[in-house]
C-alpha positions in Angstrom: 0.0 0.1 0.0 1.3 3.6 -0.9 1.2 5.9 2.0 1.4 9.5 1.3 3.0 12.4 3.0 1.3 16.0 2.5 3.2 19.1 2.3 1.6 21.7 5.0 0.5 24.5 2.7 -3.0 25.8 3.6 -5.1 28.7 2.2 -2.5 30.8 0.4 0.7 29.4 2.1 3.9 29.9 -0.2 1.9 31.2 -3.2 4.0 33.2 -5.5 3.6 36.7 -6.2 5.4 39.9 -7.6 5.6 38.5 -11.1 8.0 39.7 -13.6 11.1 41.9 -13.0 11.4 43.3 -9.2 12.3 46.8 -8.5 14.6 47.8 -5.8 11.4 49.0 -3.9 10.0 45.6 -4.0 12.8 43.8 -2.9 13.4 46.2 0.2 9.6 45.7 0.9 10.1 42.1 1.3 12.6 42.6 4.1 9.9 45.0 5.8 7.1 42.6 5.2 9.4 39.8 7.1 7.7 40.5 10.4 9.1 37.4 12.0 12.6 38.7 11.7 11.7 41.5 14.1 9.5 39.4 16.4 12.4 37.0 16.8 15.3 39.7 17.2 17.0 38.2 14.1 19.4 41.2 13.9 20.6 40.6 17.4 21.1 36.9 16.9 23.2 37.4 13.7 25.7 39.3 15.7 26.3 36.0 17.3 26.0 33.2 14.9 24.7 33.4 11.1 24.9 29.5 10.6 28.4 29.1 9.1 29.5 25.7 8.3 26.1 24.0 8.7 24.3 22.1 6.1 20.6 22.1 6.4 18.6 19.4 4.2 15.2 20.6 2.9 13.1 17.4 1.6 10.2 19.2 -0.1 9.0 20.2 -3.5 12.6 20.9 -4.4 14.3 24.5 -4.3 14.6 26.9 -7.0 17.8 29.0 -7.3 16.3 32.3 -6.2 18.6 35.3 -6.6 18.2 36.1 -2.6 19.2 32.2 -1.9 21.3 30.6 -4.7 24.7 31.6 -3.1 23.6 29.1 -0.4 22.1 26.4 -2.5 23.8 22.9 -3.1 23.5 20.6 -5.5 21.0 17.8 -3.9 18.9 15.2 -5.5 15.2 14.2 -6.6 13.6 11.2 -4.9 10.6 11.6 -7.1 10.4 11.2 -10.6 10.4 13.7 -13.4 12.9 16.3 -12.0 16.2 17.7 -12.9 18.0 15.2 -10.6 19.5 17.8 -8.3 16.8 19.1 -6.3 17.0 22.5 -7.9 13.6 22.6 -9.7 10.4 23.6 -7.9 7.1 23.6 -9.7 5.1 24.4 -6.4 7.2 27.2 -4.6 6.7 25.4 -1.1 10.2 24.0 -0.9 11.9 27.3 -2.3 9.9 29.3 0.6 11.1 26.9 3.3 14.7 27.2 2.2 14.4 31.0 2.0 13.3 31.3 5.6 16.3 28.9 6.8 19.0 30.5 4.6 18.1 33.3 2.4 21.0 36.0 2.2 19.2 38.8 0.4 20.7 41.4 -1.6 22.2 43.5 0.8 21.7 45.0 4.4 17.9 45.7 3.8 17.0 44.2 0.4 15.5 41.0 -0.3 14.3 38.0 1.8 16.5 37.3 4.7 16.7 33.7 6.4 17.2 32.9 10.2 20.8 31.4 9.1 21.7 33.4 6.1 25.3 31.7 5.9 24.3 28.2 6.4 23.9 26.0 3.1 20.6 24.3 1.9 20.7 20.7 0.6 17.8 20.6 -1.6 15.9 17.3 -2.1 12.9 17.2 -4.3 10.8 14.5 -2.2 7.3 15.7 -3.2 5.4 16.6 -6.4 4.0 20.0 -7.7 0.7 19.0 -6.1 2.2 19.0 -2.7 2.1 15.3 -2.0 4.6 12.6 -2.1 5.1 9.0 -1.1 6.3 8.3 2.6 9.0 6.3 1.2 10.2 9.0 -1.0 10.6 11.3 2.2 12.4 8.2 3.7 14.7 8.3 0.8 15.4 12.0 1.1 16.3 11.5 4.8 18.6 8.9 3.8 20.5 11.0 1.1 20.6 13.8 4.0 22.4 11.3 6.2 24.9 10.2 3.6 25.6 13.7 2.5 26.3 15.0 6.0 23.5 17.2 6.9 23.5 18.6 10.5 19.7 19.6 10.2 16.8 18.1 8.3 13.8 20.6 8.1 10.7 18.5 7.2 7.6 21.0 6.6 5.3 18.0 5.8 3.7 15.1 7.6 1.2 12.4 7.3 1.4 8.3 7.3 4.6 6.5 8.4 6.2 3.3 6.8 8.8 1.3 8.4 11.5 2.6 6.1 10.5 6.1 6.9 10.6 5.3 10.4 14.1 3.6 10.3 15.3 6.6 8.3 14.2 9.3 11.0 15.7 6.9 13.8 18.8 6.7 11.7 19.0 10.4 11.3 18.7 11.1 15.1 21.2 8.3 15.8 23.5 10.2 13.4 23.5 13.3 15.6 21.4 15.1 13.0 18.8 17.6 14.5 15.5 16.7 12.9 12.8 19.5 12.8 9.4 18.8 11.8 5.9 20.2 11.5 2.9 19.1 13.8 0.4 19.9 11.0 -2.3 22.4 10.1 -5.4 20.6 11.0 -6.1 21.7 14.6 -8.2 18.8 15.6 -5.8 16.1 14.2 -3.2 14.3 15.9 0.4 15.2 15.3 1.8 14.2 12.1 4.8 11.9 11.5 7.6 12.5 11.7 6.8 15.3 14.2 5.4 12.8 16.4 8.5 10.5 16.5 10.7 10.8 19.9 13.7 12.9 19.7 12.3 15.0 16.5 11.6 18.7 17.4 7.9 19.1 16.9 7.0 22.5 15.8 3.6 24.4 16.1 2.7 28.1 15.2 1.8 31.3 16.8 0.5 34.4 14.9 1.8 38.1 14.7 0.9 38.7 18.4 2.6 35.6 19.6 -0.7 33.7 20.3 -1.7 30.3 19.2 -2.1 30.1 15.4 -5.5 28.8 14.5 -4.1 26.3 12.0 -1.7 24.8 14.2 -2.0 21.1 15.4 -2.2 21.1 19.4 -1.1 18.1 21.7 1.3 16.6 23.9 4.0 16.0 21.3 4.7 19.9 20.6 8.1 21.0 21.7 8.1 24.7 20.4 6.4 27.3 18.3 7.3 29.9 16.0 5.8 32.5 13.7 3.3 30.6 11.1 0.9 33.5 10.0 1.5 35.7 6.9 5.1 34.8 6.6 7.1 36.1 3.7 9.6 34.3 1.8 11.6 33.3 -1.4 9.6 31.5 -4.2 10.2 30.2 -7.8 11.2 32.2 -10.6 12.5 35.2 -8.8 9.4 35.8 -6.9 8.3 35.9 -3.4 5.5 34.1 -1.4 3.2 34.9 1.6 2.2 31.5 3.6 0.4 30.6 6.7 1.0 27.2 8.4 3.4 25.1 10.4 5.7 24.6 7.4 6.8 28.2 7.8 7.4 27.7 11.6 9.3 24.6 11.0 11.9 26.1 8.6 12.3 29.2 11.1 13.0 26.6 14.1 15.4 24.7 11.5 17.0 28.0 10.9 17.3 28.5 14.6 18.9 25.1 15.2 21.5 25.7 12.4 22.5 28.9 14.4 22.9 27.0 17.3 25.0 24.1 15.7 27.5 26.8 14.2 28.0 28.5 17.5 28.4 25.2 19.5 29.8 22.7 16.8 30.2 20.0 19.3 26.8 20.1 20.8 25.0 16.9 20.4 21.7 16.9 18.5 19.7 16.1 21.9 21.2 19.3 23.3 20.5 21.4 20.4 16.8 20.5 21.0 17.2 21.0 24.8 18.6 24.4 24.3 15.7 25.7 22.2 13.0 24.3 24.6 15.1 25.5 27.8 15.4 28.9 26.5 11.8 29.3 25.0 9.5 32.1 26.3 6.8 30.3 28.1 3.2 31.0 26.7 -0.1 29.9 28.1 -0.1 28.1 31.5 3.0 28.1 33.1 5.4 25.1 31.8 4.8 23.1 29.1 1.4 22.8 27.5 -0.6 21.4 24.4 -0.7 24.6 22.5 2.7 26.2 22.8 4.7 23.3 24.1 7.6 24.9 25.9 7.2 28.3 24.2 8.2 30.5 21.6 11.7 30.1 20.4 14.3 32.6 21.6 17.0 32.8 19.4 19.3 35.2 21.4 18.8 33.2 24.7 19.3 29.9 22.7 22.6 31.2 21.7 23.7 33.1 24.9 22.1 31.2 27.8 24.0 29.0 30.3 21.9 25.8 29.7 22.9 23.1 31.9 23.2 19.5 29.9 19.8 17.4 29.9 19.9 15.2 33.0 23.0 17.0 34.4 21.9 20.5 35.7 25.0 21.0 37.8 27.5 20.8 34.9 27.4 23.5 32.4 29.5 26.0 30.3 29.7 29.7 30.7 27.2 31.3 28.0 30.1 32.7 26.0 32.4 29.8 26.1 32.1 28.3 22.6 31.9 24.6 22.4 30.0 23.4 25.4 31.4 21.0 28.1 29.9 18.0 26.2 32.5 18.5 23.5 35.0 15.7 23.4 37.8 17.8 21.7 38.7 21.3 20.7 39.8 22.6 17.2 43.3 22.7 16.1 44.5 20.1 18.7 44.0 22.4 21.7 44.4 20.4 25.0 43.6 22.8 27.8 41.7 22.6 31.0 38.2 23.3 29.0 39.1 20.1 27.1 39.9 18.0 30.2 36.4 19.2 31.7 34.7 18.5 28.4 36.0 15.0 28.3 35.3 14.4 32.1 31.6 15.6 31.6 31.4 13.4 28.3 32.4 10.4 30.5 29.7 11.1 33.1 27.1 11.3 30.4 28.2 8.0 28.6 28.3 6.3 32.1 24.5 7.5 32.5 23.7 6.8 28.7 20.4 4.8 29.3 19.0 7.4 31.5 19.8 10.2 29.2 18.0 8.5 26.0 15.1 8.1 28.2 14.8 11.7 29.4 15.6 13.2 25.8 12.2 14.6 25.5 12.2 16.2 29.1 13.3 19.6 28.9 12.2 21.3 32.4 11.7 19.7 35.6 9.6 21.0 38.5 12.8 22.5 40.5 14.0 24.2 37.3 13.7 28.2 37.7 10.4 29.3 36.6 9.8 30.3 33.0 10.4 33.6 31.7 7.4 36.2 31.2 5.5 35.5 27.8 5.7 38.1 25.1 
Protein backbone atom coordinates (compact mmCIF):
# COMPACT_ATOMS: atom_id res chain seq x y z
CA UNK A 1 0.00 0.00 0.00
CA UNK A 2 1.29 3.46 -0.90
CA UNK A 3 1.16 5.90 2.00
CA UNK A 4 1.39 9.60 1.33
CA UNK A 5 3.02 12.56 2.99
CA UNK A 6 1.38 15.96 2.54
CA UNK A 7 3.32 19.21 2.43
CA UNK A 8 1.65 21.58 4.88
CA UNK A 9 0.56 24.61 2.86
CA UNK A 10 -3.03 25.63 3.60
CA UNK A 11 -4.95 28.66 2.34
CA UNK A 12 -2.52 30.96 0.53
CA UNK A 13 0.64 29.39 1.92
CA UNK A 14 3.72 29.68 -0.26
CA UNK A 15 1.72 31.26 -3.09
CA UNK A 16 4.08 33.17 -5.38
CA UNK A 17 3.49 36.84 -6.13
CA UNK A 18 5.31 39.88 -7.52
CA UNK A 19 5.53 38.43 -11.03
CA UNK A 20 8.12 39.67 -13.50
CA UNK A 21 11.13 41.85 -12.87
CA UNK A 22 11.39 43.22 -9.34
CA UNK A 23 12.29 46.81 -8.60
CA UNK A 24 14.55 47.84 -5.74
CA UNK A 25 11.52 49.11 -3.84
CA UNK A 26 9.85 45.69 -4.10
CA UNK A 27 12.88 43.79 -2.85
CA UNK A 28 13.19 46.20 0.07
CA UNK A 29 9.49 45.80 0.84
CA UNK A 30 9.94 42.07 1.24
CA UNK A 31 12.44 42.58 4.06
CA UNK A 32 10.04 44.98 5.77
CA UNK A 33 7.20 42.48 5.36
CA UNK A 34 9.18 39.76 7.11
CA UNK A 35 7.72 40.61 10.50
CA UNK A 36 9.05 37.43 12.06
CA UNK A 37 12.60 38.81 11.82
CA UNK A 38 11.78 41.62 14.23
CA UNK A 39 9.59 39.41 16.41
CA UNK A 40 12.50 37.01 16.93
CA UNK A 41 15.22 39.69 17.27
CA UNK A 42 17.07 38.20 14.33
CA UNK A 43 19.48 41.11 13.91
CA UNK A 44 20.72 40.62 17.46
CA UNK A 45 21.03 36.87 16.93
CA UNK A 46 23.01 37.43 13.72
CA UNK A 47 25.62 39.37 15.68
CA UNK A 48 26.31 36.06 17.46
CA UNK A 49 25.79 33.41 14.77
CA UNK A 50 24.64 33.24 11.15
CA UNK A 51 24.83 29.50 10.65
CA UNK A 52 28.31 29.26 9.11
CA UNK A 53 29.44 25.73 8.36
CA UNK A 54 26.02 24.11 8.79
CA UNK A 55 24.20 22.17 6.07
CA UNK A 56 20.39 22.04 6.33
CA UNK A 57 18.61 19.42 4.24
CA UNK A 58 15.19 20.46 2.90
CA UNK A 59 13.16 17.50 1.60
CA UNK A 60 10.20 19.24 -0.05
CA UNK A 61 8.94 20.23 -3.51
CA UNK A 62 12.48 21.19 -4.58
CA UNK A 63 14.31 24.51 -4.22
CA UNK A 64 14.54 27.01 -7.06
CA UNK A 65 17.82 29.00 -7.27
CA UNK A 66 16.28 32.32 -6.24
CA UNK A 67 18.61 35.38 -6.40
CA UNK A 68 18.19 35.87 -2.63
CA UNK A 69 19.14 32.25 -1.91
CA UNK A 70 21.25 30.69 -4.64
CA UNK A 71 24.65 31.48 -3.12
CA UNK A 72 23.69 29.13 -0.27
CA UNK A 73 22.14 26.42 -2.46
CA UNK A 74 24.01 23.13 -2.91
CA UNK A 75 23.41 20.46 -5.51
CA UNK A 76 20.98 17.92 -4.10
CA UNK A 77 18.83 15.15 -5.51
CA UNK A 78 15.30 14.12 -6.47
CA UNK A 79 13.53 11.17 -4.88
CA UNK A 80 10.44 11.66 -7.07
CA UNK A 81 10.30 11.25 -10.84
CA UNK A 82 10.43 13.90 -13.57
CA UNK A 83 12.82 16.31 -11.91
CA UNK A 84 16.20 17.68 -12.92
CA UNK A 85 17.97 15.27 -10.60
CA UNK A 86 19.66 17.86 -8.37
CA UNK A 87 16.78 19.10 -6.21
CA UNK A 88 16.95 22.55 -7.82
CA UNK A 89 13.56 22.54 -9.50
CA UNK A 90 10.39 23.69 -7.76
CA UNK A 91 7.09 23.79 -9.62
CA UNK A 92 5.09 24.50 -6.47
CA UNK A 93 6.96 27.23 -4.49
CA UNK A 94 6.72 25.51 -1.10
CA UNK A 95 10.24 24.13 -0.97
CA UNK A 96 11.81 27.38 -2.15
CA UNK A 97 9.84 29.26 0.50
CA UNK A 98 11.05 26.95 3.26
CA UNK A 99 14.66 27.15 2.09
CA UNK A 100 14.46 30.95 2.00
CA UNK A 101 13.20 31.10 5.58
CA UNK A 102 16.23 29.09 6.63
CA UNK A 103 19.08 30.45 4.54
CA UNK A 104 18.14 33.38 2.27
CA UNK A 105 21.03 35.85 2.17
CA UNK A 106 19.09 38.72 0.58
CA UNK A 107 20.68 41.39 -1.62
CA UNK A 108 22.31 43.62 0.91
CA UNK A 109 21.71 45.03 4.36
CA UNK A 110 18.01 45.74 3.84
CA UNK A 111 17.03 44.33 0.45
CA UNK A 112 15.57 40.96 -0.49
CA UNK A 113 14.43 38.10 1.72
CA UNK A 114 16.54 37.15 4.74
CA UNK A 115 16.72 33.75 6.40
CA UNK A 116 17.26 32.87 10.03
CA UNK A 117 20.68 31.35 9.22
CA UNK A 118 21.87 33.29 6.14
CA UNK A 119 25.33 31.69 6.04
CA UNK A 120 24.13 28.12 6.29
CA UNK A 121 23.85 25.92 3.21
CA UNK A 122 20.71 24.29 1.83
CA UNK A 123 20.81 20.70 0.58
CA UNK A 124 17.70 20.58 -1.64
CA UNK A 125 15.85 17.28 -2.03
CA UNK A 126 12.78 17.09 -4.26
CA UNK A 127 10.70 14.58 -2.32
CA UNK A 128 7.20 15.82 -3.19
CA UNK A 129 5.49 16.62 -6.46
CA UNK A 130 4.05 19.93 -7.63
CA UNK A 131 0.68 19.05 -6.06
CA UNK A 132 2.29 18.99 -2.58
CA UNK A 133 2.08 15.22 -2.16
CA UNK A 134 4.69 12.51 -2.08
CA UNK A 135 5.02 8.94 -0.91
CA UNK A 136 6.28 8.30 2.59
CA UNK A 137 9.13 6.21 1.19
CA UNK A 138 10.18 9.13 -1.04
CA UNK A 139 10.62 11.16 2.13
CA UNK A 140 12.50 8.23 3.67
CA UNK A 141 14.87 8.20 0.68
CA UNK A 142 15.36 11.96 1.12
CA UNK A 143 16.27 11.53 4.79
CA UNK A 144 18.69 8.73 3.87
CA UNK A 145 20.31 11.03 1.31
CA UNK A 146 20.62 13.80 3.90
CA UNK A 147 22.38 11.41 6.28
CA UNK A 148 24.77 10.21 3.57
CA UNK A 149 25.59 13.79 2.59
CA UNK A 150 26.47 15.06 6.06
CA UNK A 151 23.50 17.31 6.81
CA UNK A 152 23.52 18.58 10.39
CA UNK A 153 19.85 19.65 10.33
CA UNK A 154 16.88 18.20 8.42
CA UNK A 155 13.85 20.48 8.05
CA UNK A 156 10.65 18.55 7.26
CA UNK A 157 7.68 20.84 6.58
CA UNK A 158 5.39 17.93 5.81
CA UNK A 159 3.86 14.95 7.53
CA UNK A 160 1.28 12.21 7.43
CA UNK A 161 1.55 8.46 7.30
CA UNK A 162 4.64 6.51 8.24
CA UNK A 163 6.15 3.38 6.76
CA UNK A 164 8.78 1.08 8.26
CA UNK A 165 11.39 2.59 5.94
CA UNK A 166 10.50 6.15 6.95
CA UNK A 167 10.59 5.28 10.65
CA UNK A 168 14.00 3.64 10.19
CA UNK A 169 15.28 6.67 8.28
CA UNK A 170 14.17 9.16 10.92
CA UNK A 171 15.65 7.07 13.72
CA UNK A 172 18.86 6.69 11.75
CA UNK A 173 19.09 10.46 11.34
CA UNK A 174 18.66 10.97 15.07
CA UNK A 175 21.25 8.27 15.79
CA UNK A 176 23.62 10.04 13.38
CA UNK A 177 23.49 13.18 15.56
CA UNK A 178 21.32 15.12 13.09
CA UNK A 179 18.81 17.65 14.39
CA UNK A 180 15.46 16.73 12.83
CA UNK A 181 12.73 19.40 12.86
CA UNK A 182 9.19 18.67 11.65
CA UNK A 183 5.75 20.28 11.40
CA UNK A 184 2.98 19.12 13.72
CA UNK A 185 0.38 19.82 11.02
CA UNK A 186 -2.31 22.30 10.05
CA UNK A 187 -5.49 20.47 11.03
CA UNK A 188 -6.05 21.70 14.60
CA UNK A 189 -8.17 18.73 15.73
CA UNK A 190 -5.92 16.07 14.23
CA UNK A 191 -3.10 14.21 15.97
CA UNK A 192 0.48 15.29 15.44
CA UNK A 193 1.68 14.15 12.02
CA UNK A 194 4.62 11.84 11.45
CA UNK A 195 7.59 12.41 11.67
CA UNK A 196 6.92 15.22 14.18
CA UNK A 197 5.38 12.60 16.47
CA UNK A 198 8.62 10.58 16.58
CA UNK A 199 10.51 10.76 19.87
CA UNK A 200 13.59 12.95 19.48
CA UNK A 201 12.24 15.00 16.57
CA UNK A 202 11.64 18.68 17.37
CA UNK A 203 7.88 19.05 16.81
CA UNK A 204 6.92 22.59 15.81
CA UNK A 205 3.62 24.41 16.12
CA UNK A 206 2.75 27.98 15.20
CA UNK A 207 1.91 31.41 16.59
CA UNK A 208 0.49 34.54 14.99
CA UNK A 209 1.84 38.10 14.86
CA UNK A 210 0.80 38.70 18.47
CA UNK A 211 2.55 35.57 19.69
CA UNK A 212 -0.74 33.76 20.26
CA UNK A 213 -1.54 30.22 19.19
CA UNK A 214 -2.14 30.14 15.44
CA UNK A 215 -5.60 28.80 14.63
CA UNK A 216 -4.22 26.47 11.95
CA UNK A 217 -1.74 24.72 14.24
CA UNK A 218 -2.23 21.21 15.60
CA UNK A 219 -2.21 20.96 19.39
CA UNK A 220 -1.24 18.07 21.62
CA UNK A 221 1.34 16.52 23.94
CA UNK A 222 4.01 16.08 21.25
CA UNK A 223 4.57 19.80 20.56
CA UNK A 224 8.00 20.99 21.67
CA UNK A 225 8.19 24.64 20.55
CA UNK A 226 6.31 27.17 18.46
CA UNK A 227 7.41 29.87 16.01
CA UNK A 228 5.77 32.45 13.71
CA UNK A 229 3.38 30.76 11.26
CA UNK A 230 1.01 33.46 9.97
CA UNK A 231 1.62 35.77 6.98
CA UNK A 232 5.21 34.65 6.57
CA UNK A 233 7.06 36.13 3.58
CA UNK A 234 9.85 34.29 1.82
CA UNK A 235 11.35 33.36 -1.56
CA UNK A 236 9.51 31.58 -4.39
CA UNK A 237 10.30 30.15 -7.82
CA UNK A 238 11.24 32.31 -10.78
CA UNK A 239 12.71 35.09 -8.64
CA UNK A 240 9.32 35.80 -7.06
CA UNK A 241 8.33 35.94 -3.42
CA UNK A 242 5.67 34.14 -1.39
CA UNK A 243 3.36 34.70 1.54
CA UNK A 244 2.38 31.67 3.59
CA UNK A 245 0.46 30.61 6.67
CA UNK A 246 1.11 27.25 8.26
CA UNK A 247 3.31 25.19 10.54
CA UNK A 248 5.56 24.61 7.52
CA UNK A 249 6.92 28.12 7.90
CA UNK A 250 7.32 27.76 11.66
CA UNK A 251 9.28 24.55 11.11
CA UNK A 252 11.70 26.16 8.66
CA UNK A 253 12.25 29.03 11.11
CA UNK A 254 13.07 26.57 13.91
CA UNK A 255 15.39 24.66 11.57
CA UNK A 256 17.19 27.95 10.97
CA UNK A 257 17.45 28.44 14.72
CA UNK A 258 18.96 24.96 15.06
CA UNK A 259 21.52 25.90 12.39
CA UNK A 260 22.52 28.99 14.38
CA UNK A 261 23.07 26.85 17.48
CA UNK A 262 24.97 24.12 15.64
CA UNK A 263 27.24 26.77 14.14
CA UNK A 264 28.01 28.49 17.45
CA UNK A 265 28.33 25.20 19.39
CA UNK A 266 29.72 22.75 16.79
CA UNK A 267 30.37 19.99 19.34
CA UNK A 268 26.91 20.12 20.90
CA UNK A 269 24.95 16.86 20.40
CA UNK A 270 21.64 17.06 18.54
CA UNK A 271 19.67 16.27 21.70
CA UNK A 272 21.30 19.20 23.42
CA UNK A 273 20.44 21.47 20.49
CA UNK A 274 16.78 20.57 21.01
CA UNK A 275 17.16 21.04 24.76
CA UNK A 276 18.72 24.48 24.28
CA UNK A 277 15.76 25.53 22.11
CA UNK A 278 13.13 24.32 24.58
CA UNK A 279 14.92 25.36 27.77
CA UNK A 280 15.27 28.96 26.54
CA UNK A 281 11.81 29.26 24.92
CA UNK A 282 9.51 32.04 26.10
CA UNK A 283 6.73 30.37 28.06
CA UNK A 284 3.17 30.96 26.80
CA UNK A 285 -0.23 29.89 28.07
CA UNK A 286 -0.31 28.04 31.41
CA UNK A 287 3.05 28.00 33.23
CA UNK A 288 5.31 25.26 31.94
CA UNK A 289 4.72 23.03 28.96
CA UNK A 290 1.22 22.96 27.44
CA UNK A 291 -0.46 21.45 24.39
CA UNK A 292 -0.75 24.69 22.39
CA UNK A 293 2.72 26.19 22.80
CA UNK A 294 4.83 23.26 23.95
CA UNK A 295 7.63 24.84 25.97
CA UNK A 296 7.03 28.20 24.33
CA UNK A 297 8.10 30.51 21.52
CA UNK A 298 11.71 30.08 20.42
CA UNK A 299 14.11 32.78 21.60
CA UNK A 300 17.09 32.94 19.25
CA UNK A 301 19.27 35.18 21.37
CA UNK A 302 18.70 33.21 24.57
CA UNK A 303 19.29 29.92 22.74
CA UNK A 304 22.67 31.24 21.61
CA UNK A 305 23.78 32.84 24.86
CA UNK A 306 22.07 31.25 27.87
CA UNK A 307 23.93 29.02 30.30
CA UNK A 308 21.91 25.83 29.70
CA UNK A 309 22.93 22.79 31.77
CA UNK A 310 23.09 19.51 29.84
CA UNK A 311 20.08 17.23 29.91
CA UNK A 312 19.92 15.36 33.21
CA UNK A 313 23.12 16.99 34.51
CA UNK A 314 21.95 20.40 35.60
CA UNK A 315 24.97 20.92 37.86
CA UNK A 316 27.37 20.74 34.90
CA UNK A 317 27.35 23.60 32.42
CA UNK A 318 29.54 25.89 30.39
CA UNK A 319 29.63 29.69 30.54
CA UNK A 320 27.34 31.24 27.95
CA UNK A 321 30.17 32.65 25.87
CA UNK A 322 32.54 29.71 26.14
CA UNK A 323 32.06 28.41 22.59
CA UNK A 324 31.76 24.61 22.40
CA UNK A 325 29.96 23.34 25.48
CA UNK A 326 31.28 20.99 28.13
CA UNK A 327 29.80 18.04 26.24
CA UNK A 328 32.45 18.56 23.56
CA UNK A 329 34.98 15.75 23.27
CA UNK A 330 37.70 17.87 21.66
CA UNK A 331 38.76 21.36 20.76
CA UNK A 332 39.78 22.56 17.27
CA UNK A 333 43.43 22.72 16.19
CA UNK A 334 44.52 20.06 18.64
CA UNK A 335 44.19 22.26 21.70
CA UNK A 336 44.47 20.36 24.97
CA UNK A 337 43.64 22.72 27.77
CA UNK A 338 41.61 22.69 30.96
CA UNK A 339 38.33 23.20 29.12
CA UNK A 340 39.04 20.10 27.03
CA UNK A 341 39.69 18.09 30.17
CA UNK A 342 36.45 19.31 31.70
CA UNK A 343 34.63 18.44 28.47
CA UNK A 344 36.06 14.91 28.48
CA UNK A 345 35.12 14.48 32.11
CA UNK A 346 31.55 15.58 31.45
CA UNK A 347 31.34 13.34 28.40
CA UNK A 348 32.45 10.41 30.54
CA UNK A 349 29.65 11.09 33.00
CA UNK A 350 27.13 11.31 30.17
CA UNK A 351 28.31 8.05 28.61
CA UNK A 352 28.19 6.31 31.98
CA UNK A 353 24.57 7.37 32.36
CA UNK A 354 23.73 6.84 28.71
CA UNK A 355 20.55 4.82 29.17
CA UNK A 356 19.04 7.38 31.51
CA UNK A 357 19.95 10.19 29.09
CA UNK A 358 18.07 8.55 26.25
CA UNK A 359 15.00 8.02 28.42
CA UNK A 360 14.81 11.72 29.31
CA UNK A 361 15.58 13.01 25.83
CA UNK A 362 12.22 14.81 25.48
CA UNK A 363 12.32 16.09 29.06
CA UNK A 364 13.05 19.78 28.92
CA UNK A 365 12.21 21.26 32.32
CA UNK A 366 11.83 19.75 35.77
CA UNK A 367 9.61 20.86 38.59
CA UNK A 368 12.59 22.36 40.41
CA UNK A 369 13.92 24.23 37.38
CA UNK A 370 13.84 28.04 37.50
CA UNK A 371 10.39 29.45 36.67
CA UNK A 372 9.81 30.16 32.98
CA UNK A 373 10.32 33.65 31.69
CA UNK A 374 7.47 36.06 31.12
CA UNK A 375 5.42 35.57 27.99
CA UNK A 376 5.70 38.01 25.10
